[in-house]
ROVEXTOR-613701 format. One record per residue (C-alpha): residue in three letters; x, z, y. Coordinates in steps of 0.25 Angstrom, whole numbers, padded with zeros to 4 digits. Each point is the difference from the previous one (the first is absolute). Layout:
<kelos>
<kelo keza="ALA" xx="X" zz="Z" yy="Y"/>
...
</kelos>
This chain:
<kelos>
<kelo keza="MET" xx="-0004" zz="0035" yy="-0089"/>
<kelo keza="ARG" xx="0007" zz="0008" yy="0013"/>
<kelo keza="THR" xx="-0001" zz="-0013" yy="0006"/>
<kelo keza="ILE" xx="-0016" zz="-0003" yy="0000"/>
<kelo keza="CYS" xx="-0001" zz="0018" yy="0007"/>
<kelo keza="PHE" xx="0010" zz="-0003" yy="0011"/>
<kelo keza="VAL" xx="-0007" zz="-0012" yy="0004"/>
<kelo keza="LEU" xx="-0015" zz="0004" yy="-0001"/>
<kelo keza="ALA" xx="0008" zz="0015" yy="0007"/>
<kelo keza="ALA" xx="0008" zz="-0010" yy="0013"/>
<kelo keza="LEU" xx="-0014" zz="-0007" yy="0000"/>
<kelo keza="LEU" xx="-0009" zz="0012" yy="0002"/>
<kelo keza="ALA" xx="0011" zz="0007" yy="0010"/>
<kelo keza="VAL" xx="0001" zz="-0010" yy="0011"/>
<kelo keza="ALA" xx="-0016" zz="0001" yy="0003"/>
<kelo keza="ALA" xx="-0004" zz="0009" yy="0007"/>
<kelo keza="PRO" xx="-0016" zz="0001" yy="0001"/>
<kelo keza="ALA" xx="-0005" zz="-0005" yy="0012"/>
<kelo keza="ALA" xx="-0009" zz="0012" yy="0010"/>
<kelo keza="ALA" xx="-0012" zz="-0009" yy="0006"/>
<kelo keza="GLN" xx="-0002" zz="0004" yy="0016"/>
<kelo keza="GLN" xx="-0016" zz="0005" yy="-0002"/>
<kelo keza="GLN" xx="-0008" zz="-0008" yy="0010"/>
<kelo keza="PRO" xx="-0013" zz="0005" yy="0002"/>
<kelo keza="PHE" xx="-0013" zz="-0012" yy="-0004"/>
<kelo keza="ASP" xx="-0006" zz="-0003" yy="0008"/>
<kelo keza="THR" xx="-0012" zz="-0001" yy="-0006"/>
<kelo keza="PRO" xx="-0013" zz="0006" yy="0007"/>
<kelo keza="ALA" xx="-0005" zz="0004" yy="-0018"/>
<kelo keza="ALA" xx="0018" zz="0004" yy="0000"/>
<kelo keza="LYS" xx="-0002" zz="0009" yy="0012"/>
<kelo keza="SER" xx="-0015" zz="0008" yy="-0004"/>
<kelo keza="ALA" xx="0006" zz="0004" yy="-0016"/>
<kelo keza="THR" xx="0001" zz="0014" yy="-0001"/>
<kelo keza="ARG" xx="0016" zz="0002" yy="-0006"/>
<kelo keza="SER" xx="-0002" zz="0016" yy="-0001"/>
<kelo keza="ALA" xx="0011" zz="0007" yy="-0009"/>
<kelo keza="ALA" xx="-0010" zz="0005" yy="-0010"/>
<kelo keza="ALA" xx="-0006" zz="-0014" yy="-0004"/>
<kelo keza="GLU" xx="0017" zz="-0008" yy="0000"/>
<kelo keza="ALA" xx="0001" zz="0011" yy="-0012"/>
<kelo keza="GLU" xx="-0011" zz="-0003" yy="-0006"/>
<kelo keza="GLY" xx="-0005" zz="-0011" yy="-0011"/>
<kelo keza="ILE" xx="0016" zz="-0010" yy="-0006"/>
<kelo keza="PRO" xx="0012" zz="0003" yy="0003"/>
<kelo keza="VAL" xx="0008" zz="-0006" yy="0009"/>
<kelo keza="PRO" xx="0010" zz="-0010" yy="-0009"/>
<kelo keza="LYS" xx="0015" zz="0002" yy="0003"/>
<kelo keza="LYS" xx="0006" zz="-0014" yy="0001"/>
<kelo keza="SER" xx="0011" zz="-0004" yy="-0006"/>
<kelo keza="ARG" xx="0016" zz="-0001" yy="0004"/>
<kelo keza="VAL" xx="0000" zz="-0013" yy="-0007"/>
<kelo keza="ALA" xx="-0012" zz="-0004" yy="0011"/>
<kelo keza="SER" xx="0012" zz="0000" yy="0009"/>
<kelo keza="LEU" xx="0008" zz="-0011" yy="-0005"/>
<kelo keza="ALA" xx="-0009" zz="-0007" yy="0008"/>
<kelo keza="SER" xx="-0005" zz="-0003" yy="0013"/>
<kelo keza="SER" xx="-0016" zz="0003" yy="0006"/>
<kelo keza="GLU" xx="0002" zz="-0007" yy="0012"/>
<kelo keza="LYS" xx="0003" zz="-0013" yy="-0007"/>
<kelo keza="LEU" xx="-0012" zz="-0001" yy="-0010"/>
<kelo keza="GLU" xx="-0009" zz="0003" yy="0011"/>
<kelo keza="ARG" xx="0005" zz="-0010" yy="0005"/>
<kelo keza="GLU" xx="0000" zz="-0011" yy="-0009"/>
<kelo keza="ALA" xx="-0015" zz="0006" yy="-0006"/>
<kelo keza="THR" xx="-0006" zz="-0004" yy="0013"/>
<kelo keza="ALA" xx="0008" zz="-0012" yy="-0001"/>
<kelo keza="GLN" xx="-0006" zz="-0001" yy="-0015"/>
<kelo keza="TYR" xx="-0014" zz="0003" yy="0006"/>
<kelo keza="ALA" xx="0000" zz="-0010" yy="0011"/>
<kelo keza="LYS" xx="0005" zz="-0010" yy="-0010"/>
<kelo keza="LEU" xx="-0012" zz="0002" yy="-0008"/>
<kelo keza="LEU" xx="-0012" zz="0001" yy="0008"/>
<kelo keza="ASP" xx="0008" zz="-0013" yy="0006"/>
<kelo keza="ALA" xx="-0002" zz="-0005" yy="-0015"/>
<kelo keza="ALA" xx="-0012" zz="0003" yy="-0001"/>
<kelo keza="ALA" xx="-0006" zz="-0002" yy="0013"/>
<kelo keza="THR" xx="0005" zz="-0014" yy="-0005"/>
<kelo keza="LYS" xx="-0009" zz="0000" yy="-0012"/>
<kelo keza="LYS" xx="-0015" zz="0005" yy="0007"/>
<kelo keza="ALA" xx="0003" zz="0013" yy="-0008"/>
<kelo keza="LEU" xx="0003" zz="0011" yy="0012"/>
<kelo keza="ALA" xx="-0014" zz="0006" yy="0003"/>
<kelo keza="PRO" xx="-0003" zz="0000" yy="0015"/>
<kelo keza="ALA" xx="0000" zz="0013" yy="0007"/>
<kelo keza="ASP" xx="-0016" zz="0001" yy="0002"/>
<kelo keza="TYR" xx="0000" zz="-0004" yy="-0018"/>
<kelo keza="PRO" xx="-0009" zz="0014" yy="-0005"/>
<kelo keza="GLN" xx="0009" zz="0004" yy="-0013"/>
<kelo keza="LEU" xx="0014" zz="-0001" yy="0009"/>
<kelo keza="LYS" xx="-0007" zz="0009" yy="0012"/>
<kelo keza="ARG" xx="-0004" zz="0010" yy="-0012"/>
<kelo keza="LEU" xx="0014" zz="0000" yy="-0001"/>
<kelo keza="GLN" xx="0007" zz="0001" yy="0013"/>
<kelo keza="ALA" xx="-0009" zz="0013" yy="0000"/>
<kelo keza="ILE" xx="0003" zz="0007" yy="-0012"/>
<kelo keza="ALA" xx="0012" zz="-0001" yy="0006"/>
<kelo keza="SER" xx="-0002" zz="0004" yy="0013"/>
<kelo keza="ARG" xx="-0004" zz="0013" yy="-0009"/>
<kelo keza="LEU" xx="0012" zz="0001" yy="-0009"/>
<kelo keza="ILE" xx="0011" zz="-0003" yy="0010"/>
<kelo keza="PRO" xx="0002" zz="0014" yy="0009"/>
<kelo keza="TYR" xx="0002" zz="0008" yy="-0015"/>
<kelo keza="THR" xx="0013" zz="-0011" yy="-0001"/>
<kelo keza="HIS" xx="0009" zz="0007" yy="0008"/>
<kelo keza="ARG" xx="0001" zz="0014" yy="-0011"/>
<kelo keza="PHE" xx="0007" zz="-0011" yy="-0008"/>
<kelo keza="SER" xx="0009" zz="-0005" yy="0012"/>
<kelo keza="ASN" xx="0002" zz="-0001" yy="0012"/>
<kelo keza="ARG" xx="0004" zz="-0013" yy="0001"/>
<kelo keza="ALA" xx="-0015" zz="-0003" yy="-0001"/>
<kelo keza="ASP" xx="-0002" zz="0003" yy="0013"/>
<kelo keza="GLU" xx="0007" zz="-0012" yy="0005"/>
<kelo keza="TRP" xx="-0004" zz="-0010" yy="-0007"/>
<kelo keza="ARG" xx="-0011" zz="-0008" yy="0004"/>
<kelo keza="TRP" xx="-0011" zz="-0001" yy="-0010"/>
<kelo keza="GLU" xx="-0008" zz="-0013" yy="-0004"/>
<kelo keza="VAL" xx="-0009" zz="-0004" yy="-0010"/>
<kelo keza="ASN" xx="-0004" zz="-0014" yy="-0007"/>
<kelo keza="LEU" xx="-0008" zz="-0006" yy="-0009"/>
<kelo keza="ILE" xx="0003" zz="-0012" yy="-0008"/>
<kelo keza="GLY" xx="-0012" zz="-0006" yy="-0008"/>
<kelo keza="SER" xx="0008" zz="0000" yy="-0017"/>
<kelo keza="GLN" xx="-0005" zz="0002" yy="-0011"/>
<kelo keza="GLN" xx="0013" zz="0010" yy="-0003"/>
<kelo keza="ILE" xx="-0002" zz="0011" yy="0001"/>
<kelo keza="ASN" xx="0009" zz="0007" yy="0005"/>
<kelo keza="ALA" xx="0002" zz="0008" yy="0012"/>
<kelo keza="PHE" xx="0015" zz="0005" yy="0007"/>
<kelo keza="VAL" xx="0004" zz="0008" yy="0014"/>
<kelo keza="MET" xx="0014" zz="-0006" yy="0005"/>
<kelo keza="PRO" xx="0011" zz="0008" yy="0005"/>
<kelo keza="GLY" xx="-0006" zz="0002" yy="0014"/>
<kelo keza="GLY" xx="-0013" zz="0003" yy="0000"/>
<kelo keza="LYS" xx="-0003" zz="-0018" yy="-0004"/>
<kelo keza="ILE" xx="-0015" zz="0002" yy="-0009"/>
<kelo keza="VAL" xx="-0003" zz="-0011" yy="-0007"/>
<kelo keza="PHE" xx="-0014" zz="-0001" yy="-0012"/>
<kelo keza="TYR" xx="-0004" zz="-0013" yy="-0007"/>
<kelo keza="THR" xx="-0014" zz="0001" yy="0001"/>
<kelo keza="GLY" xx="0002" zz="-0001" yy="-0017"/>
<kelo keza="ILE" xx="0002" zz="0015" yy="-0001"/>
<kelo keza="ILE" xx="-0013" zz="0003" yy="0007"/>
<kelo keza="GLU" xx="-0009" zz="-0010" yy="-0004"/>
<kelo keza="LYS" xx="0004" zz="-0001" yy="-0019"/>
<kelo keza="LEU" xx="0000" zz="0017" yy="0003"/>
<kelo keza="LYS" xx="-0010" zz="0001" yy="0007"/>
<kelo keza="LEU" xx="0005" zz="0012" yy="0009"/>
<kelo keza="THR" xx="-0006" zz="0009" yy="0008"/>
<kelo keza="ASP" xx="0006" zz="0008" yy="0012"/>
<kelo keza="ASP" xx="0005" zz="0009" yy="-0006"/>
<kelo keza="GLU" xx="0009" zz="-0007" yy="-0012"/>
<kelo keza="ILE" xx="0005" zz="-0009" yy="0012"/>
<kelo keza="ALA" xx="0006" zz="0011" yy="0006"/>
<kelo keza="MET" xx="0005" zz="0005" yy="-0013"/>
<kelo keza="VAL" xx="0008" zz="-0013" yy="-0001"/>
<kelo keza="MET" xx="0004" zz="-0002" yy="0014"/>
<kelo keza="GLY" xx="0005" zz="0014" yy="0002"/>
<kelo keza="HIS" xx="0008" zz="-0003" yy="-0014"/>
<kelo keza="GLU" xx="0006" zz="-0014" yy="0007"/>
<kelo keza="MET" xx="0002" zz="0008" yy="0011"/>
<kelo keza="ALA" xx="0009" zz="0011" yy="-0007"/>
<kelo keza="HIS" xx="0011" zz="-0010" yy="-0005"/>
<kelo keza="ALA" xx="0001" zz="-0004" yy="0015"/>
<kelo keza="LEU" xx="0002" zz="0015" yy="0004"/>
<kelo keza="LEU" xx="0009" zz="0005" yy="-0011"/>
<kelo keza="GLU" xx="0007" zz="-0011" yy="0002"/>
<kelo keza="HIS" xx="-0002" zz="-0006" yy="-0016"/>
<kelo keza="GLY" xx="0007" zz="-0012" yy="0006"/>
<kelo keza="ARG" xx="0012" zz="0004" yy="0007"/>
<kelo keza="GLU" xx="0003" zz="0009" yy="-0013"/>
<kelo keza="ARG" xx="-0001" zz="-0010" yy="-0010"/>
<kelo keza="ALA" xx="0008" zz="-0008" yy="0011"/>
<kelo keza="GLY" xx="0011" zz="0010" yy="0000"/>
<kelo keza="GLN" xx="-0002" zz="0002" yy="-0016"/>
<kelo keza="GLN" xx="0004" zz="-0015" yy="-0004"/>
<kelo keza="LYS" xx="0012" zz="0000" yy="0008"/>
<kelo keza="VAL" xx="0004" zz="0013" yy="-0008"/>
<kelo keza="ALA" xx="-0005" zz="-0007" yy="-0013"/>
<kelo keza="GLN" xx="0012" zz="-0011" yy="0005"/>
<kelo keza="ALA" xx="0011" zz="0007" yy="0005"/>
<kelo keza="ALA" xx="-0003" zz="0006" yy="-0015"/>
<kelo keza="THR" xx="-0001" zz="-0015" yy="-0010"/>
<kelo keza="ILE" xx="0012" zz="-0002" yy="0011"/>
<kelo keza="GLY" xx="0008" zz="0012" yy="-0004"/>
<kelo keza="ALA" xx="-0003" zz="-0002" yy="-0016"/>
<kelo keza="SER" xx="0003" zz="-0012" yy="-0001"/>
<kelo keza="VAL" xx="0013" zz="0002" yy="0006"/>
<kelo keza="LEU" xx="0006" zz="0011" yy="-0008"/>
<kelo keza="SER" xx="-0005" zz="-0007" yy="-0014"/>
<kelo keza="GLN" xx="0007" zz="-0012" yy="0004"/>
<kelo keza="VAL" xx="0013" zz="0007" yy="0003"/>
<kelo keza="MET" xx="-0004" zz="0011" yy="-0015"/>
<kelo keza="GLY" xx="0000" zz="-0015" yy="-0005"/>
<kelo keza="TYR" xx="-0017" zz="0001" yy="-0002"/>
<kelo keza="GLY" xx="-0003" zz="-0014" yy="0005"/>
<kelo keza="ASP" xx="-0013" zz="0003" yy="0010"/>
<kelo keza="LEU" xx="-0007" zz="0008" yy="-0010"/>
<kelo keza="GLY" xx="0001" zz="0012" yy="0009"/>
<kelo keza="GLY" xx="-0010" zz="-0008" yy="0011"/>
<kelo keza="LEU" xx="-0007" zz="-0005" yy="-0008"/>
<kelo keza="LEU" xx="-0004" zz="0012" yy="-0007"/>
<kelo keza="ALA" xx="0000" zz="0007" yy="0018"/>
<kelo keza="SER" xx="-0010" zz="-0010" yy="0003"/>
<kelo keza="GLN" xx="-0009" zz="0001" yy="-0011"/>
<kelo keza="THR" xx="0001" zz="0016" yy="0003"/>
<kelo keza="SER" xx="-0002" zz="-0002" yy="0015"/>
<kelo keza="LYS" xx="-0011" zz="-0008" yy="-0003"/>
<kelo keza="PHE" xx="-0009" zz="0009" yy="-0008"/>
<kelo keza="THR" xx="0005" zz="0010" yy="0010"/>
<kelo keza="LEU" xx="-0005" zz="-0006" yy="0013"/>
<kelo keza="LEU" xx="-0014" zz="-0003" yy="-0011"/>
<kelo keza="GLY" xx="0000" zz="0017" yy="0002"/>
<kelo keza="PHE" xx="0001" zz="0002" yy="0013"/>
<kelo keza="SER" xx="-0009" zz="-0009" yy="0003"/>
<kelo keza="ARG" xx="-0011" zz="0005" yy="-0009"/>
<kelo keza="GLY" xx="0005" zz="0015" yy="0007"/>
<kelo keza="ASP" xx="-0004" zz="-0008" yy="0015"/>
<kelo keza="GLU" xx="-0014" zz="-0004" yy="-0008"/>
<kelo keza="SER" xx="-0005" zz="0015" yy="-0003"/>
<kelo keza="GLU" xx="0008" zz="0003" yy="0012"/>
<kelo keza="ALA" xx="-0009" zz="-0009" yy="0008"/>
<kelo keza="ASP" xx="-0012" zz="0006" yy="-0007"/>
<kelo keza="LEU" xx="0003" zz="0012" yy="0005"/>
<kelo keza="VAL" xx="0002" zz="-0002" yy="0016"/>
<kelo keza="GLY" xx="-0012" zz="-0009" yy="-0002"/>
<kelo keza="MET" xx="-0011" zz="0009" yy="-0003"/>
<kelo keza="ASP" xx="0006" zz="0012" yy="0009"/>
<kelo keza="ILE" xx="-0001" zz="-0012" yy="0012"/>
<kelo keza="ALA" xx="-0014" zz="-0003" yy="-0006"/>
<kelo keza="ALA" xx="-0005" zz="0013" yy="-0003"/>
<kelo keza="ARG" xx="0005" zz="0004" yy="0013"/>
<kelo keza="ALA" xx="-0010" zz="-0012" yy="0010"/>
<kelo keza="GLY" xx="-0010" zz="0007" yy="-0006"/>
<kelo keza="PHE" xx="-0002" zz="-0012" yy="-0014"/>
<kelo keza="ASP" xx="0000" zz="0005" yy="-0015"/>
<kelo keza="PRO" xx="0011" zz="0004" yy="-0007"/>
<kelo keza="ARG" xx="-0006" zz="-0003" yy="-0014"/>
<kelo keza="ALA" xx="-0003" zz="-0015" yy="0005"/>
<kelo keza="GLY" xx="0012" zz="-0001" yy="-0008"/>
<kelo keza="ILE" xx="-0002" zz="0001" yy="-0010"/>
<kelo keza="SER" xx="-0013" zz="-0007" yy="-0003"/>
<kelo keza="LEU" xx="0008" zz="-0011" yy="0009"/>
<kelo keza="TRP" xx="0011" zz="-0001" yy="-0011"/>
<kelo keza="GLN" xx="-0011" zz="0000" yy="-0009"/>
<kelo keza="LYS" xx="-0004" zz="-0013" yy="0007"/>
<kelo keza="MET" xx="0014" zz="-0008" yy="0001"/>
<kelo keza="SER" xx="0001" zz="0004" yy="-0016"/>
<kelo keza="GLU" xx="-0012" zz="-0006" yy="-0003"/>
<kelo keza="ALA" xx="0007" zz="-0013" yy="0010"/>
<kelo keza="SER" xx="0015" zz="0001" yy="-0009"/>
<kelo keza="LYS" xx="-0005" zz="0000" yy="-0013"/>
<kelo keza="GLY" xx="0011" zz="-0002" yy="-0009"/>
<kelo keza="GLU" xx="0012" zz="0007" yy="0009"/>
<kelo keza="PRO" xx="0014" zz="0001" yy="-0006"/>
<kelo keza="PRO" xx="0006" zz="0013" yy="-0008"/>
<kelo keza="GLN" xx="0002" zz="0010" yy="0010"/>
<kelo keza="PHE" xx="0015" zz="0001" yy="-0001"/>
<kelo keza="LEU" xx="0002" zz="-0013" yy="0006"/>
<kelo keza="SER" xx="-0010" zz="-0001" yy="0011"/>
<kelo keza="THR" xx="0005" zz="0002" yy="0014"/>
<kelo keza="HIS" xx="-0013" zz="0007" yy="0001"/>
<kelo keza="PRO" xx="-0007" zz="0011" yy="-0008"/>
<kelo keza="SER" xx="-0009" zz="-0002" yy="-0011"/>
<kelo keza="HIS" xx="-0014" zz="0003" yy="0006"/>
<kelo keza="ALA" xx="-0003" zz="0010" yy="-0011"/>
<kelo keza="SER" xx="0011" zz="0008" yy="0009"/>
<kelo keza="ARG" xx="-0005" zz="-0002" yy="0013"/>
<kelo keza="ILE" xx="-0011" zz="0004" yy="-0004"/>
<kelo keza="ASP" xx="0003" zz="0014" yy="-0006"/>
<kelo keza="ASN" xx="0009" zz="0001" yy="0014"/>
<kelo keza="ILE" xx="-0010" zz="0000" yy="0008"/>
<kelo keza="ARG" xx="-0009" zz="0009" yy="-0008"/>
<kelo keza="ALA" xx="0011" zz="0009" yy="0001"/>
<kelo keza="ALA" xx="0002" zz="0000" yy="0014"/>
<kelo keza="LEU" xx="-0014" zz="0000" yy="0004"/>
<kelo keza="PRO" xx="0003" zz="0016" yy="0001"/>
<kelo keza="LYS" xx="0010" zz="-0003" yy="0014"/>
<kelo keza="VAL" xx="-0008" zz="-0009" yy="0007"/>
<kelo keza="MET" xx="-0015" zz="0004" yy="-0002"/>
<kelo keza="PRO" xx="0000" zz="0010" yy="0010"/>
<kelo keza="LEU" xx="0006" zz="-0009" yy="0011"/>
<kelo keza="TYR" xx="-0012" zz="-0010" yy="-0003"/>
<kelo keza="GLU" xx="-0010" zz="0012" yy="0001"/>
<kelo keza="ARG" xx="0004" zz="0005" yy="0012"/>
<kelo keza="VAL" xx="0000" zz="-0012" yy="0007"/>
<kelo keza="ARG" xx="-0016" zz="-0004" yy="-0006"/>
<kelo keza="ALA" xx="-0001" zz="0013" yy="0004"/>
<kelo keza="ALA" xx="0003" zz="-0001" yy="0015"/>
<kelo keza="LYS" xx="-0008" zz="-0012" yy="0002"/>
<kelo keza="ALA" xx="-0014" zz="0007" yy="-0010"/>
<kelo keza="THR" xx="0001" zz="0014" yy="0013"/>
<kelo keza="ASP" xx="0004" zz="-0015" yy="0010"/>
<kelo keza="SER" xx="-0013" zz="-0005" yy="-0004"/>
<kelo keza="THR" xx="-0008" zz="0013" yy="-0002"/>
<kelo keza="ALA" xx="0004" zz="0003" yy="0018"/>
<kelo keza="SER" xx="-0005" zz="-0014" yy="0002"/>
<kelo keza="ASP" xx="-0014" zz="0000" yy="-0004"/>
<kelo keza="THR" xx="0000" zz="0014" yy="0004"/>
<kelo keza="SER" xx="0002" zz="-0004" yy="0014"/>
<kelo keza="GLN" xx="-0009" zz="-0012" yy="0000"/>
<kelo keza="PRO" xx="-0011" zz="0003" yy="0009"/>
<kelo keza="SER" xx="-0015" zz="0003" yy="-0010"/>
<kelo keza="GLN" xx="-0011" zz="-0010" yy="0002"/>
</kelos>
């Protein structure tokens, strides 16, 4: 057991988190986003990143993600499944993304350096994701099969953005290194003690379920952070409830929560409801500001 602890401690000790140098995000929308101290303090608290994430390189993961993204788009284009630039649903996704991106900075300074992209792939899969570096993909299946509103799309996109912003992929890579070290350490110790590779087997199974737990935690965290981003951009966070109700209808027979890498739909809906008091004021403020701007615009028009 001391061998396992020593290996884990050594891994964590040699990996100090690298401080990312903040660069100004160069889109007009980002420059115009309000980042007052009061607004920053409201909403969902910025989650603390795990020390385990420091075992993997952000830059390396982002480079790999960019390369994988290019390959994915090439494959989709070859199959004539990549939406053209003037496709209405793609333009819809891009418009929603342009509203969300200015509010990503709160959760990661690295987002200011990312070259955000949005693409739509023709597929019946109910799926969407955001790769490290801001590479967004939606499949037509999730929009068409669930008949998503703009608010619901914003919840999906915000959720997937949150995974990238909070570097959940980097954390998972670090966790895998720790799990591998624990397995090796347990195996060596068991063989020295005369138990063959029993220790390695047990450690491997334990790490599997530990990583499942982390994954469910990541999903719940991304739900809340995504709601925060969407609410600041003026999308109704209550759409998170209707979204997961639709998801539940579309995925009957889901595995028990304990064996799933995602929380159950009921758990997600409960967590979203509980967090609404934190994010609804953000949404209401944006809606009130839009109403004021609309009224001012109407009164400025000359009477006929």
